[in-house]
GUFI-632338 format. One record per residue: z negated, y negated, x of N, C-alpha, C, CB in turn. Coordinates in pm, whole numbers, plus 50000, padded with zeros to 5 digits. Atoms other than C-alpha are relative to their C-alpha. Glycine has a CB too. Example, Ala and Ser with C-alpha at 12.3 -4.5 7.8 and 13.67 -1.06 7.14 Angstrom:
# GUFI-632338
500005011950089492205045051230500004988050090498754999749901;500065011949918492865010651367499274989149923501424995450041;
# end
This chain:
# GUFI-632338
499864984049861859771444284159501665003949975498625020549942;499104996950004863171447784124500554991750125500434999649876;499695000849869863921423584354499694999150150500344994949990;501024989849910861611439684613500865008750064498875009449912;499444983649962863411471584580501304996150026499955013349872;498635003350029866521458384574500874993250173499864986549851;499715002249921866261433184890498955004950146500314988749961;501114992749850863241449185169501195009250056498155013249945;498824988649886865601478185302501244989450105501395013349852;498915007549884868271450485385499504989850059501334994049947;500805011949934865641424885486499655007950168498254995649884;500634995649901863881451585729500865002050093499315009849976;498724999249899867261459785858500174993450098501074997749955;499795005749914868001430885951498914992150117500724994249939;501045003949922864851419886113499755014150112498664995949892;500334994249897864961452486326501195000650074499375011749977;499035001049909868321448386466500164984450065501245005049930;500555014149896866961409686567499925004950035499154990150019;500034994949922864841426086753500255009550049499574999050010;499794987149879866431451386919500934990550098501035017749934;499835006349954868461418787024499334995650134500094995749925;501054998249933865791407987170499175003550086499815001349979;500914989149995864071433987257499134998550126500755013549997;500855002149844863421428287669499034989149977501064994650144;500765010450006862161393287595498845004049946500534990149938;501395000050058859961403687376499215008050018499924999849892;501104993249905858411430387595499464995750110500355010250045;500755009049902857891404587828499034990349960500874992850069;500625012350060856441380487585498635010649990500834991749836;501294990550044853601410087456499365005450182500755017849872;501394998449856852641420887849499754984750073500705013150168;500455008949950852131386587945498654998349894501074989250020;501505003950067849991381787622498695014450010500404996049801;501264991349913848141416587744499324997350113500355011350041;500505006049908847881402388084499464992549956500574996650079;501145007050035845811373287923498715004549964500304994049917;501624990350072843311397187737499515002450121500145017849899;500604990249878843091422088064499154981650115502095013650121;500315011649905842391389188308499064985249912501754994750064;500945012450135840541368687978498294995850060499635011849790;501824999349973837161379488115499354994950144499465017449995;500305008749845837541365588447500584983950014500915009250137;499915014449969839201335788466499424990549858501724996650042;500405007650138837941321488113498724999049965500535005649886;501254997750030834511329688115499034991649937499585002850092;500865010550018832991296088202500054992949894500064992450086;499175011750130835331278387935499495003249880501815001449970;500345000750154834711273287590501275004049938499504984749943;498434990450061838491291387538499745011549948501155005050115;500224984850149838241321987256501445006250087500404994049732;498394989649932841111349587368501114995149873499755024849993;499605003750113842441342187038500904985750001498814999749921;499355007850004843461307987070500904997250164499134990649939;499375005849834844391311487437501415010749893498925008550240;498324989950075847461339787276500804993249865499435019049918;499605007950059847811322386991501054985050037498964999249959;499465012949994848561291687160501625003850115498554987650075;498624998749898851211308187426500505005349905500135008350148;499494993250064852461322187104501044985249947498965009549907;499255013350015853371287687000501074991050060499324993750003;499225002749882854951276587321500955007449999499435001050117;498684989850021857231307787310500714990849877499525019449942;499355004450156857971299686940500714989049969499084998149905;499275014550015858521261486967501645000850107498634985350076;498934997349942861141272087238501345008550016499635000550056;499674988350058862131303187101500185000349922499565007349997;499715002050153864231302186790500665010049914500804989049984;499224988650016866071335386795499545006249877499945009250117;500964985450100863291356986622499734996949860498245003650060;499965002950093863891350386301499435008449911500944997049986;501034991350076861841379886175498824999049973499865009050038;501195002150003859111365686236499964991049829499544991950153;500035005850117859941346585907499355004949912500974998549958;501334988050129856991361385643500674997149903497984995849956;499564999950133859261345085359500995011449987500594986649960;499204989750010861791374585437499745009950046500924998550032;500384987449923860021400085623498455004949991500334997350151;501324998550061857001403085451499415014650000500094995149857;500434986549959856701438785445499805005850138500825007649949;500104996249861856841444085840498924992850026501174997650094;501465003750000853671419685850498815005949883500074984749986;500854996450052851791435885590499565014050066500324999149875;500234993449967852181467685774499134997750104500795004849999;500735009349853851081457286109499024995350050500254990950022;501555003150045848261443085977499325002149947499634994249974;500924992250026847131466485777499205009750116500595006549908;500314992949897846881487286118498844996850045500834999650087;499835004349886845551465086311498014996749876501694987350079;501125000650097842611457885969498835009950053500535004449847;500104988049910842081490886019498705008150107500974996350080;501124993949907840891498086316499254991150037500385006650119;501395012149973838591467986374499315004449903500204981849982;501374999550144836671482086024499675014650086500645002149757;500704980949880836131518186269499174995150042500855009550157;500784999049891835231499286526498214990649916501094990350159;501275010450073832551471686323499405010049940500384986949880;501134991450041831081503086160499065006250093500485009949933;499854993449891831211521386484498504996050059501384995950085;500995005849954828751499686619498954990949934500484994950079;501125008550072826391485086400498615009050016500424997249824;501424986249977822811503986473498785001749937499335000150132;501215005150057820811487486224500205005449887499734985649996;500114990650050819701513686013500214997949788498585004550077;499234997150140820611515585579498324990549912500425024649953;501355002350086817281493185420500474986249963498355000950086;499745014650114817071463485136500244990550095498594993949891;500785015649986815521439085363500805000050135497894997950007;498925004049931818071445585657500864989949951500675009750023;498465005350081821201438785456499864992449886500965012049943;499975014750177820321414385173500864990550064498034987849937;499095008249926821511391485396501695001849943499805004650163;498674995950013824671405085415500925000149804499805016750077;499735001250135825111414785015500024986849935499155007349937;499295017749996824271377284960500585000450027499814988750049;498635006249979827201363885116500635010049950500504995850142;499444993850096828911394984942499974996849898499795008649992;500535002550178827921386284567499874989749977498725004949941;500265016350048827441344484609500884999550068498714989750020;499155010049943829331332184877501535001649994499644998950131;498844992049973832741352984879500554986249827499765024549989;499785004050141832931342884471500444986550011498765001249907;499695008450018832411308184532501514993150109498774995449992;498805002749938834601309684829501674996549913500055012450085;498805004350104837391317484584500254992749920500315005649938;499785003450120836261305384314500564979049991498385005649920;499695011049986836271267884477501664995650039499064996850087;498255005349962840121276784649500325001349914501055005950092;498945004650074841411284484361500294985349901500075010249929;500375018950020840251249184203501454992350113497664994150105;499245008649897842171232384512501425005449987499405001250161;498914996550016844721252584488500714994549864499905012850016;499054999750107845811247484123500364985149993499435006349860;499685019549987844981208484175500844997950087498764989050051;500045007749903845811201984496502275004349984498595006150164;499154993749949849191219584577500985005949889499365008850083;499734995550124849911226884209500865013150039500734988649906;500364989049956849771260984243500215009649839498404998250079;500484987750148850181288283924498695004049972500585015550014;501484993250044847231303983774499405011150151500375012549822;499114993449925848281331983959499805003850171501104991949978;499885006249850849161317484289498574998650033500854984750015;500985001149977845441303284284499415000750023499734999549992;501034989650024843411328784227500585008550128500015008149832;500014990149845845041347184517499794988750114501785009850040;500805004849882844901317884752498395002450045500114987049986;501434999050001840801319284678499925016750061499294996749827;500964988550006840871357084678500545008450184500425012049814;499774984949821843381364885078499184987750034502155006150138;500695005849898841131338585235498304994349971500964988650039;500974993349997838001348685102499315002650093500185007549964;501224988249921836871378385314500024992750156500705021850010;500365001249907835761371285668500675006450095499005001449994;499064995349954838051384185938498925013750130501114985250062;500234990949927837161416686114500344997450095500315009349975;498785004149937839741411286377499414992050094501084993149913;500275010049918839061380286518498624995650000500804990149974;500745010649985835651375286444499205013350118499164991149838;500344983949888834611407186711499044989150102501995010850120;501215008249876833281379886976498374996749937500734981050049;500415002650062830831371786741499235008949912500634994449979;500864989350078829521403786606498945010850143501475012349892;500704994649886827551433386761500565004250070499255007449993;499814993649857827461446687096500845021549994497834999150078;499604990650023828351479387156499275016749945500534998550096;501664994450122826021508386987499625009350104500265011049797;501174999650033823061514787093499824996450214499415017149890;500225012249879823101485287401498734995549964501144986050004;501115008350007819641473487249500214989649835500004990150163;500265012950066818411452786960501024994749897499884990150102;499415003049981820611439886743499344986149926500985007649992;501185016950046819961397786618500675001549842500564976850116;499465009150127820051385486219501354995549988499314987549993;498445004549960823021369386285501425007649986499984997950138;499084994949952825681396886446499675007649930500285001750116;500264987050058824371423386286500834995149796497705004050023;500575004150147824481400885927501994997949995498414981649973;498665000950009828521389986024500815005250014500344995250032;498744989749918829591422086149499765008549883499745008750186;500264992750153828481436485808500794993149919498464999549934;499255006050130830181410985571501355005050032499964982349978;498065005849958833701409085773500295017550000500524987950232;500104985249992833021453285783500505005249817498075004950057;499835000050139832921446485383500384993749892499395001549973;499435011850119834321417585226501665005450053499444977150037;498314999549979837991426785372500125013549868500695006150216;499714993050051837511455685105499934990949861499355011450034;500335004050180835941434584788500894989849926498434992449979;499045013950103838601406184812501235005049915500864986650116;498854985350094840811434284685500365001349814498955017950024;499914997550184840001437084282500184979249992497725010949887;499355011350025840621399384330501534998750017499404991350072;498615005949967844011397184517500755008749777500985011450235;499674989050072844471424884227500884990549889498605009849945;499655006050030843911403883996500764988449982499665001849996;498845010049988846091375484089501445005749949500144995750155;497834991850014849321399684095500345001049850500355022850070;499974996050127847641409983722501114989049946498485000149929;499605015450095848151376183582501594994350067498454984150040;498554999749986851361367583794501225006449919500105004550102;499054988150034852981396383663499815000849879499825013450063;500075004950098852051387283329500544986349921499115001150009;500245012750007852851356183323501934997150067498324994550107;498254997949920856541365683496500585007849884500175011550179;499404991250101857111386283233499984996649814499205013550033;499725012850109856671354082906498505008449921502084998949884;501254995850062853191371682869498784992050035499745013750034;500705001749934849961364282864498745007250038499964992049975;500824989949886846771376683058498724999849851499364990350221;501404999950115844311387582736499195006050084500045009049842;501154996549986841451398882727500305013750038499164997349888;500064985149970842051433682702500925006750134500525006849863;499774999549832843971434783050499004990450060501634994950052;500925003249929840701413183173498745015750001499514984749932;501194991250005838681444483068500335012750077499595003349851;499094990449918841071473783223500114993450146501585001849927;500254999849864840911452083573498475001350091500594988550028;501995003550006837051450083538499505015350048499114995649783;500064984349992836851490683471500785006550097500395006149880;498874989049901839941504383712499234989250143502594998449958;499635003549879840711478684001498294994550013501514988850015;501085006149955836751464284043498875015650010499564985849882;500894988050043834381496483906500015009450096500405006749874;499514988949971836161527083955500564996050183501245004249870;499105001649854838281516784305498634995250067501584986550009;501365001049938834971503684430499615008250002499144993949967;500444986349941832831534584432500485014049951498625000549985;499644989449978835441557184425499774995650141501265005049940;500174998249809835821541684815498874997750025500794990150108;501134999949961832201540184818499925013650073499094997349892;499494992850032832321573684766500585007350087500474996549932;499694996649874834891584485010500114994550091500695004150009;500575004949906833781567385256498815008450089499604989249942;501324989949981830301583685272500275017150001498934996949863;499564985449959832181619785265500545003250121500915004649920;498854999349879834831617885513498974994650070501614991349998;500845000949975832121600585697498645007250047500134995949947;500934988649902829491631585740500755008850034498775007849941;499364988249952831941656985716500755003950124500695002149924;499755002149898833441643086019499215004850116500154989749993;501834998349955829961641286173499615014050013498834993949874;500384985349959829241675786097500775006550129500315009549872;499124993349910832581690686282499524990850123501725000049956;499334999949832832651666486605498355001650036501124981550083;500814998149889828881672686643499335010349955499194989050047;500524984050007828551710886516500005004750177501375011849886;499864996449923827341732086749500725009550117499524999349973;498614996750003830411744786812500744996050102500574995649896;499115014749871831621713587020499054991150088500954984949898;501425012149914828601701587190500835007550142497365005049969;499654998449909830571722787444500964994450147500115006049953;498555001949974834091710487471500224984049958500995011449904;499395013250039834961675187499500704997249951500284994250048;498944999550062836601661487249500624984450023499725005149855;499765015149953838981631587278499454990349902501564996650017;500905005250101837161600387116501564991849875498554985650101;498355010550020841241583987064500175011149884501674999150168;499554994850065841811614186857498855003049879500615008850072;500485001350055838501610586664499444988649923499725005050039;499725015150073839411571586567500814998649945500164989750058;498885000550143842631579286439499815002749878500985007850001;500764996250089841511604986228499264992149916499385006650046;501195008850145838291589686053500844988249980497974992850054;498685006750061840871561786005500854999149866500775003950064;498664995250058843601578585859499765009449882500895007650112;500904990750113841201607685682499884989249908498335007150049;500835006950136839181581485482500974986849927498264992050065;499325010550081842031555785453501115007249920500624988150095;499235002050052844631577085305499435010649877501215000350077;500974993750165841971599885050499934988349880497905003850040;500635010350129840721570284907501474995749962498754984050051;498415007750031845021554984881499795011449858501855003050154;499244992249994845251592184760499384993649847500095014550086;501004993550146842371590784429500324982849976497705008950018;499895012949991843191549384418499514993549989500454996149971;501275010949971840681533984569500024993650140498495007649990;499675009149881840201510484815499895004450081499534990050026;499974994849818841141519885207498844994350017501304993750129;501475009649815838721492685380498765010049917499234968649994;501454997249996836121501385219499495005650022499475000349952;500194989449981836411534985250499945000950146500825007149935;500054995049873837411533385609498464994850104501494994650063;501665010650059833961505585635499255012349998499904989849802;500504990450017832211536185523499715006050096500465005449938;500154987249942832801561985668500375001450190501085009549901;500175006749888832871546986020498804998950025500524989350005;501195003150043829041540385939499285005049965499894995049947;499824985350028828791574685798499595006750083501145004549983;499665001049943829811585986065499284999950111500514994849967;501215005749908827471563886306498615001849975500064986650006;501864999950012824091570186166499655015949943499244985549853;500404980449943824921608886214499485000850136501595012050017;500324996749926823411612886485499874989650069500475008250027;499545016749937823531575686586499655000550147499004985049923;500565004949866821601577286930500755011950062498184998650025;499014989149939823971600687046501154997050156501055003049860;499235013049907826031585787367501635001749962499755002250204;498554999149993829521596187256500844991349879500345015649992;499575014950100829471566386950500434990750119498444991149893;499485017749899829791542587286501545004450022498984996050219;498434997049911833181560487404501074998849849500105021650103;499315003050174834481560386993499934984650038498795005849817;500015015650019833621522987019501254997650089498484991150055;498985006349966835711515887332501205004949961499974998450113;498654997350033838581532287262500474993049833500105017450009;499715009750070838501514586919500244986950007499475000449947;500225013749947837541483087074501404993550058498865000850118;498784998749953840531484387346501034999949892500055011450076;499595000750101842591494987051500804985349923498965004749952;500245015550093841941463886857500724992550113498054992949962;499775015649909842361439187127501774998150018499115001350202;498704995149950845971453487217500924996249843499915019450059;499864999550100846671453986843500414984249968498935006749947;500205013250001845251417386821501064993950093498574996850039;498715007149940847231402687088501085000349979500225001350093;498604998050101850201413686905500364995749882500205010949967;500365004550105849251401786589500264981450075498325007549947;499895013449974848431369686747501304989050100498754999750056;498915004149962851191365086947501344993249932500205008650047;498985000650103853541366986631499884988249936499975010849907;500945009650099851391344086430500444987550078498065003249994;499915015849907851861320186711501444995050009499465001450177;498694999449977855521323586763500594993049830500455017950050;499825008650178855651317486347499864983650017498405005349867;500385013549974853991289286418501194993250064498744999150088;498445012249924856471270986644500865003249960500564998850156;498625001250000859381281886508499644985149832501105020949969;500025011550169858201260586155499624988150071498555003749841;500025011749967857091230086383501534993750062498864999950091;499065003650017860331232886545500604992449926500305005450001;498905001850040862401236586281499384985449886500735015549939;500275013650046860401205486106499335005349892501214989449971;500754996250153858211222185806499264991049953499065011549994;500725014150038856421197185629498645003649966500684991749869;501234993750023853031196785619499434989349958499325007150107;501055006150037851251173485407498834997949995500024999849952;500995004949977848101154685419498595010149940500254986549947;500354992150100846631177685105499715012450097501145001349879;500444984449908846931209985379498604997450045501065003950161;501425005949835844751192985702498725005549845499884968750087;501314998150032842261183085431499075013649935499934990549924;501354992850083841501211885194499775011150149500525011049794;501014990449924841641235985488498754998950067500535004450085;501785000649950838891216085679499315000049930499384990550065;500584998950041837591213285422499505015049915500264990849975;500854984050022837101251385311499195012450140501415010349927;500644992849838835901261885689499054989550039501305002350149;501435006649950833471232185738499494994649877500104987450121;501145004550113831711226685357500365008349948499844987249919;500744993550115832411249685111499845012750069500775000849849;500394990449928832551283685363497924998750048501224998450133;501865006249995828651264685502499324996349895499714987050077;500864994650128827481258985151499655006049948499995000049936;500584985750065828241288185028499015014750106501665007549940;500814989949877826491305785315498844994449955500314998150189;501665000150037823181285885288499654998649813499234983250094;500674996850174822871288384866499565012450000501124999749862;500064984850023823431326984928498745003850105501635008650041;501084997349932820811330885200498854990649968500335000250132;501315000749998818451307085102498605004649926500034991250000;500714990649973815221316885038499485014050041499884998749963;500234990849910815111345685267499444989550122501385009550029;501145001249880812701345285532500965000050121498755014150009;499995005649903814741334685806500474990050096500015004850017;499855010249892815411307086102500994991949932500475005550150;499085007950031817201277285985501594997950083499244989349999;498864995949982819241277186265501325012249980499744998550071;499584983150029819911314186177501494997449901498425011049883;499555005650116821161303485838501024995350032499274991649938;498355009850026823821279985969500775002950064500194985550024;498884993549929825371297786232500725008949930499615006450108;498674989850100826311327285982500924993749846498965015949923;498915006950103827241302285744500874991050041499454993149895;498795011849950829391279985970500945010650035499634987850149;498954988749905831251317186161500035005149875499485011550151;499534992750058832631327885857502074995050038499144998849846;498455002149961836351329486013501375012649961499894998650172;498924989349966839801340485926501025001650076500505002549925;499514994349929841781358286021501975007849986498855007550004;499024985749992844501389086065500035004449829499095015650120;500124990450092842761403685724501114989549879498085004449959;499645009850097844311371085536501405001049983499604986350036;498274997050022847571376485665500365012049901500785004750157;498904989250088847941411385527499804997349826499495019950039;499924998450151846221408185179501244987949957498274996849919;499245010050012848741374585145501345012849996499824986750129;499104987949999851431396985257500685009849898499415007050059;499964988150102851011425985022499804995949879499065010550022;499645005150167850811402584686501154998349954499564987849961;498595010350014853671383184771500945016450046500144980750160;498714986149979855531419084867500225007249829499155017150142;500144995550143854551428384467501344992849911498374994649939;498695000650059857651407184376499274987149872500735018849935;499585002050114855851387684114499394981749983499375013349892;500325016049999855051350984265501404995650069498434994550102;498455012050027857991323384258500404996650204499184976049871;500004995949854859301317984629499214980050038502225006450082;500505015749917858041277684625498405001250013500414983049891;500834993349942854791295284558499435001850128500305007249977;500184987449917855071320384822499704985750114501595014650023;500045006349916855861294485070498794986950001501274997550007;501855009049976852631270984999499305006850007499214991049899;501164992949927850751299385027499905003750140499815011049945;500274996949807851731312685367499944983350099501935011650084;500305017449969851331267985451498724998150046500094989649865;501594996949988847981272885387499605005050105499485008649911;499994986149925847421303885502499774995950132501385009149990;500204995849856848431297985828499424984650062501645006550081;500085004249883847181266485863498564998450068500684989149995;501234994050002843731281385760499105008850115500215006949904;500494990049884843711305386023500164996550137500675012749991;499785008649893844791282186268499204994050069500594992549976;500945004850012842261262886204498985001750066499855000649920;501134993349957839371283886258500385005950087499355007349923;499814998349874841061297486524499154994550109501094996550015;500525004849883840211273686722498564992549970501084990650066;501815008250004836951254486529498815012050039499474993349793;501074991449973834731289086558500685001850116499585012249906;500035000449817836451293086914499494994050074500884997550063;500555012349889835051264087052499235000049981500254987550017;501405003250072831851264986806499475018350026500214992649785;500594988150037831101301686801498445001650136501485014050009;500685000649897829321303987152498004992849981501134991050090;501085010250039827271272487112498805004749864500944985849953;501084999550122826131280186756499135011550038500675002749842;500794985649960824511317486843499264994650128501145015450041;501605006249925822491303187114499564994949964499694994050095;500405010750062821441284286858498375004449916501324995549897;501154988650085819411313086719498765003350064500605015249977;500554988349910816681331886839499465008350056499955001250031;499384987649885818661362086949498575012450007500324990450208;500724991449997815711382286821500505015749935498974993749946;499584992550088816231419686706499024998449840499985014150074;500154998550194815781420686294499105014850034502115003449867;
# end
């Protein structure tokens, strides 16, 4: 921990200076990325190309030829990556919670619950095993690899999620993928903390005892998840009472203020009581939506959240692409194990885990396949990884391996799922559940 406290401010200052030196060029690149987002529905609507594919490719090209932006190096600048990706995920979680029309029913939410309780642990365990034996990661780093790759991403998965509020019945695949992405980003946190605690114990020359495991279970699992749920429900209901009260009916309330307030109040209060802010934010948005759920105001909130998410996503994806391009230009070594493990996870572990979780449910086989196959990984993984590594308990060798593997998985997911998502969803009945 001392190492992080001493070096992080210096590295952050260096990063800011490098950004200022390339400020105008960086603004130009961001402008082109935003322009691609604006013109994408017109220019590429008849192609299988997705917007994340386009923006990452643009970043790759720029990064390969533009090598002066060393601030993108995640080994030295994890704090910037952590805070930037955190904001993107938070805005995405609010957007996902607001646009869900499906009411809270066990029958309708059962596929989501199964994916959270069965598929996600399978992914964590399988990737931890692969990380330990295929890459020689320490125990803590191996568990961290599974934990950061297990949750699906609410940001990059927006194209396969449900539509805006009150626009018609939601089909099972889109609803399940939306609700899964909204909840598992928070439910992955206990396993991230487990990895951190193991790495901390080993770094201090201690073993991870049963007492530590019990403390982790009671505090990081039971308390933080439960408190996050309670905070989310309370914040969502209270804000709905304020926004939809009789005193505000004749007043136009800015959707921007409401979206940001809902996000920050839920997240800040959850973190204040030492619970999971991601869970609180999604639950707050969903609870807010269930209050006056047919009100047209929800559509305005969704539009603001979606546009904000799109702008932030474009920025992160271009930066991610530049980082990958710089890695290729500098000759970073990628072994065959990285590719095999990445494709094994995306094409075998997630689909098999999904099928296991959904077995026994009265769903068409095509819906089960689409839900199982479309486990998109993305910006959430970058946040969890940078957050854990910023704690200072993982060695540089483990950290470098984790960044390489996670980056390749995300890149592969962007292209594999970007090319297959539309086709897979067309195979489903597309009927309201």
